[in-house]
Backbone bond lengths (Angstrom), bond angles and torsions (degrees), N, CA, C in turn:
res aa  C-N    CA-C-N  psi(-1)  N-CA   C-N-CA  omega(-1)  CA-C   N-CA-C  phi
1 S - - - 1.450 - - 1.537 110.39 -
2 F 1.294 117.68 -27.17 1.417 122.61 -178.00 1.558 112.78 -65.98
3 V 1.360 116.24 -45.42 1.465 119.94 -176.46 1.556 108.50 -80.18
4 A 1.285 119.52 -44.19 1.454 121.39 -176.79 1.494 114.11 -84.76
5 R 1.341 116.48 -11.08 1.475 123.45 -174.75 1.518 110.45 49.89
6 M 1.297 114.01 53.10 1.480 124.28 -179.06 1.508 109.57 -138.36
7 N 1.254 116.74 139.38 1.476 122.02 175.68 1.550 108.11 -67.25
8 P 1.330 117.20 121.85 1.510 120.75 179.06 1.516 114.50 -50.16
9 L 1.363 116.78 -38.60 1.430 118.87 178.50 1.539 112.18 -63.01
10 K 1.336 118.31 -39.22 1.439 123.53 179.52 1.566 106.51 -67.31
11 F 1.317 115.87 -41.73 1.464 118.20 179.55 1.560 110.92 -61.24
12 F 1.284 118.70 -51.58 1.441 122.81 179.77 1.553 113.32 -62.38
13 K 1.338 116.20 -34.31 1.414 121.57 178.18 1.584 105.93 -68.66
14 G 1.330 119.40 -36.40 1.440 121.21 -176.28 1.486 112.09 -73.44
15 I 1.380 118.44 -34.33 1.416 118.49 -179.84 1.565 113.61 -97.91
16 F 1.347 116.99 10.78 1.464 120.41 179.68 1.476 111.33 -55.55
17 P 1.316 123.55 -48.53 1.485 121.35 -178.31 1.470 111.68 -57.44
18 A 1.305 118.16 -40.21 1.483 118.19 179.00 1.516 113.10 -68.42
19 Q 1.332 115.42 -33.33 1.492 117.13 174.39 1.471 115.35 -66.79
20 V 1.335 115.16 -37.12 1.511 119.84 176.09 1.492 111.73 -60.90
21 V 1.347 114.90 -49.89 1.451 121.44 179.49 1.542 111.66 -60.47
22 A 1.341 115.63 -46.30 1.436 121.85 179.30 1.571 109.57 -59.06
23 F 1.258 116.36 -45.10 1.521 121.01 -176.24 1.510 107.77 -66.37
24 T 1.271 119.96 -42.48 1.476 122.54 -173.32 1.515 110.70 -79.20
25 S 1.302 117.82 -40.61 1.493 120.21 -176.44 1.585 111.19 -86.03
26 Q 1.320 116.35 -24.03 1.505 122.34 -172.46 1.497 111.78 50.50
27 S 1.288 117.93 37.87 1.440 122.83 -178.75 1.581 109.19 -134.52
28 S 1.264 116.48 115.18 1.478 118.86 178.23 1.442 111.93 -69.44
29 Y 1.336 122.22 -33.60 1.465 119.81 179.67 1.540 110.25 -79.18
30 G 1.343 117.99 -31.97 1.497 118.04 176.84 1.539 111.02 -68.63
31 T 1.253 120.62 -18.07 1.419 125.51 -178.02 1.508 112.99 -90.45
32 L 1.317 117.20 -12.39 1.515 122.43 -172.01 1.522 112.13 -53.17
33 P 1.333 121.78 -50.19 1.493 120.37 -176.19 1.539 109.06 -57.52
34 V 1.417 115.94 -46.02 1.440 117.42 -176.91 1.528 111.57 -71.54
35 T 1.314 119.00 -30.51 1.430 122.66 175.83 1.527 110.14 -64.32
36 I 1.240 117.63 -47.12 1.524 119.90 -176.88 1.540 107.58 -69.52
37 K 1.324 120.45 -38.54 1.434 119.43 176.81 1.577 110.87 -64.90
38 S 1.293 116.11 -39.51 1.513 120.85 178.35 1.467 110.05 -62.98
39 L 1.366 116.91 -46.33 1.464 118.83 -179.29 1.504 111.87 -64.17
40 V 1.324 119.73 -39.86 1.477 121.24 -177.39 1.573 109.18 -74.40
41 E 1.313 118.78 -48.75 1.430 123.08 -168.89 1.568 110.08 -88.84
42 G 1.323 117.56 -40.70 1.383 121.15 -175.16 1.533 116.96 -85.85
43 V 1.356 115.60 -35.28 1.397 123.07 -176.69 1.564 113.33 -102.49
44 G 1.252 114.67 -29.67 1.455 122.51 178.48 1.573 113.52 92.69
45 V 1.339 116.86 22.52 1.456 119.73 175.98 1.556 107.80 -77.79
46 S 1.338 116.24 144.24 1.429 120.00 179.33 1.585 111.30 -61.92
47 E 1.249 116.97 148.83 1.487 123.91 -178.29 1.595 108.66 -56.89
48 N 1.331 117.60 -44.51 1.466 119.73 -177.95 1.529 111.00 -63.59
49 I 1.321 120.09 -42.93 1.412 123.40 -177.87 1.547 107.76 -68.49
50 A 1.291 116.54 -46.48 1.510 120.35 -176.12 1.496 109.40 -63.91
51 S 1.318 119.87 -41.92 1.457 118.18 -175.75 1.588 109.34 -78.96
52 F 1.272 120.49 -8.18 1.471 124.22 171.71 1.540 111.89 -89.71
53 V 1.332 115.44 -46.87 1.493 121.40 -169.71 1.529 109.76 -79.31
54 A 1.326 119.74 -41.67 1.473 121.47 -177.46 1.532 111.76 -59.63
55 P 1.288 122.77 -50.79 1.433 121.72 -179.63 1.566 111.30 -65.34
56 L 1.334 115.40 -37.18 1.452 118.59 177.51 1.535 112.07 -66.14
57 G 1.285 117.01 -39.79 1.491 117.47 176.95 1.511 113.92 -71.59
58 S 1.311 117.54 -26.78 1.508 125.06 175.12 1.465 108.75 -69.82
59 T 1.349 120.29 -34.43 1.418 122.88 -178.34 1.501 116.35 -79.70
60 I 1.339 115.02 -48.69 1.455 118.63 -176.38 1.510 114.03 -102.84
61 G 1.303 117.96 7.36 1.521 116.54 -178.84 1.475 112.24 -102.35
62 L 1.300 119.36 28.22 1.488 120.97 -175.38 1.530 111.40 -106.28
63 N 1.305 118.14 44.42 1.418 122.93 -177.45 1.563 113.00 -59.62
64 G 1.289 115.45 -41.37 1.486 118.34 -177.72 1.578 108.29 -68.90
65 C 1.287 120.41 -35.07 1.484 121.98 -175.58 1.588 106.33 -79.05
66 G 1.301 115.39 -52.97 1.449 118.98 -170.43 1.498 113.71 -90.14
67 G 1.266 121.28 -16.84 1.442 121.35 -171.40 1.554 109.35 -114.51
68 F 1.279 117.76 -68.44 1.471 120.49 -171.83 1.542 114.86 -63.45
69 Y 1.380 113.63 -50.56 1.459 119.52 -174.73 1.536 112.80 -59.19
70 P 1.290 119.75 -51.66 1.474 118.30 178.43 1.505 113.20 -63.96
71 A 1.322 119.64 -34.03 1.410 121.94 176.73 1.544 112.03 -66.03
72 I 1.273 117.44 -45.46 1.480 123.30 175.71 1.515 111.27 -61.81
73 V 1.354 118.91 -41.67 1.424 122.81 177.66 1.568 110.88 -64.72
74 A 1.319 117.26 -38.83 1.451 118.72 178.41 1.534 110.67 -66.83
75 I 1.259 116.61 -46.30 1.544 119.27 -178.05 1.531 107.86 -65.45
76 F 1.410 118.86 -39.17 1.411 121.25 -179.90 1.524 109.89 -63.67
77 A 1.285 118.00 -44.79 1.442 125.35 -177.67 1.511 109.27 -62.56
78 A 1.355 117.94 -44.09 1.448 120.56 179.28 1.545 112.13 -63.34
79 N 1.358 118.97 -35.12 1.417 123.98 176.14 1.534 111.21 -70.46
80 V 1.342 117.56 -41.61 1.489 120.31 -176.73 1.492 110.10 -68.64
81 F 1.414 116.46 -39.79 1.465 118.50 -177.88 1.474 111.14 -95.73
82 N 1.351 118.24 17.40 1.488 120.07 175.71 1.546 116.06 51.27
83 V 1.355 111.68 46.27 1.515 118.95 -179.23 1.560 102.94 -106.63
84 E 1.250 115.31 125.72 1.461 121.98 178.43 1.582 107.69 -82.87
85 L 1.361 113.98 124.67 1.427 118.42 179.81 1.545 109.17 -92.91
86 T 1.297 114.92 133.41 1.470 121.11 177.89 1.498 112.94 -89.63
87 I 1.275 120.43 176.47 1.442 121.90 179.06 1.527 110.22 -64.61
88 Y 1.319 113.99 -34.23 1.483 117.36 173.61 1.519 112.75 -61.52
89 S 1.317 116.74 -39.04 1.421 118.97 178.11 1.558 114.65 -63.46
90 Y 1.341 113.73 -41.92 1.472 118.65 177.53 1.550 111.49 -67.21
91 I 1.312 119.39 -36.31 1.447 121.93 175.84 1.523 107.24 -64.45
92 L 1.325 120.01 -43.23 1.457 124.75 179.99 1.523 109.59 -62.02
93 I 1.311 117.81 -39.59 1.457 122.79 177.94 1.490 110.81 -61.04
94 V 1.355 115.48 -49.25 1.438 122.74 -175.98 1.551 108.38 -63.26
95 L 1.344 118.24 -52.69 1.391 121.22 179.74 1.534 114.13 -58.74
96 T 1.305 114.37 -46.74 1.528 117.73 178.36 1.509 111.93 -61.23
97 A 1.376 117.78 -36.37 1.447 121.42 179.54 1.492 113.24 -71.01
98 I 1.374 115.77 -35.35 1.477 118.60 176.47 1.580 109.73 -69.42
99 I 1.284 117.07 -47.49 1.457 115.37 -179.65 1.538 114.61 -67.86
100 S 1.283 116.02 -36.75 1.433 114.15 179.82 1.571 112.09 -75.40
101 S 1.270 118.01 -26.33 1.495 117.64 177.21 1.517 113.40 -71.70
102 I 1.326 112.98 -25.47 1.488 117.02 175.31 1.536 110.85 -83.39
103 G 1.308 119.42 -40.33 1.450 121.76 -173.54 1.496 116.26 -98.75
104 I 1.377 119.32 0.13 1.400 117.86 -172.98 1.530 110.51 -73.26
105 A 1.274 117.16 143.98 1.474 120.75 -179.81 1.573 110.91 -77.86
106 G 1.323 113.14 146.05 1.440 116.33 -176.31 1.512 111.52 -84.41
107 V 1.242 120.66 53.03 1.432 125.70 177.26 1.530 111.56 -115.16
108 P 1.319 118.44 152.39 1.430 118.65 177.18 1.480 114.66 -61.47
109 G 1.302 117.53 138.99 1.435 122.92 176.93 1.584 115.85 88.12
110 S 1.334 115.23 0.27 1.454 118.11 -179.68 1.472 114.61 -73.98
111 A 1.354 116.15 -20.46 1.535 120.12 176.00 1.500 108.68 -69.06
112 T 1.349 119.05 -33.11 1.431 123.29 179.91 1.460 111.39 -67.89
113 M 1.365 115.24 -40.77 1.426 121.66 175.81 1.551 112.04 -63.11
114 S 1.317 115.54 -42.36 1.403 120.30 174.46 1.469 115.61 -59.61
115 A 1.343 113.52 -40.91 1.508 121.24 -177.61 1.550 106.49 -66.45
116 T 1.355 116.98 -39.78 1.459 123.29 179.38 1.516 110.05 -58.66
117 V 1.344 118.00 -45.44 1.395 126.00 -178.88 1.512 107.74 -63.49
118 M 1.298 119.96 -44.64 1.441 123.64 -178.18 1.484 110.73 -66.00
119 L 1.323 119.31 -43.18 1.507 123.14 176.93 1.537 108.48 -59.81
120 A 1.276 117.01 -49.30 1.532 119.85 -176.75 1.475 110.13 -61.75
121 A 1.389 116.72 -40.44 1.455 117.03 -179.08 1.473 113.83 -67.78
122 L 1.356 117.57 -27.41 1.464 119.34 175.91 1.546 114.37 -87.16
123 G 1.338 117.61 -7.15 1.434 121.69 -178.16 1.509 111.05 79.51
124 L 1.339 118.51 20.67 1.467 119.90 -179.85 1.533 108.21 -93.88
125 P 1.374 116.20 153.02 1.451 117.03 -178.29 1.519 112.35 -65.73
126 I 1.287 117.66 134.57 1.460 124.37 -178.34 1.502 108.55 -68.12
127 E 1.334 118.01 -24.69 1.488 121.93 179.40 1.430 112.56 -55.14
128 A 1.358 119.99 -21.69 1.498 123.86 178.78 1.536 111.73 -58.58
129 L 1.259 118.76 -22.16 1.493 120.88 178.80 1.535 108.41 -66.16
130 A 1.305 119.53 -30.10 1.431 120.10 179.28 1.466 113.16 -67.54
131 M 1.298 118.24 -21.32 1.497 123.38 -179.65 1.516 111.72 -86.78
132 V 1.260 118.74 -9.94 1.474 120.08 -171.69 1.473 108.94 -98.78
């Protein structure tokens, strides 16, 4: 509320429709029209800013899906299958996580695909996904 000079309750009330659609669809791209409408009508953001910021945030704001989850799966799989990771492997994990968190699509299940790519790049068995 300090930076935006807005009551947090009013803000959350304004974006509530977008939160409901995001929770039920679990798709950041599928929620975009409702998010933009909520930002403009519920919060009072200008249409130009809302239509620029919402898609940008949906594209590059997926660090949990594209970054952390595949990295954790890869390290878990290496431990389960007793594979020693080298410094090269850790660098590959970090670079793959950064690239996939920026470019991953905002659709359900894309984190699993990203984890599959990470496991394949490290030469780890893809069957490890069944254990997670």
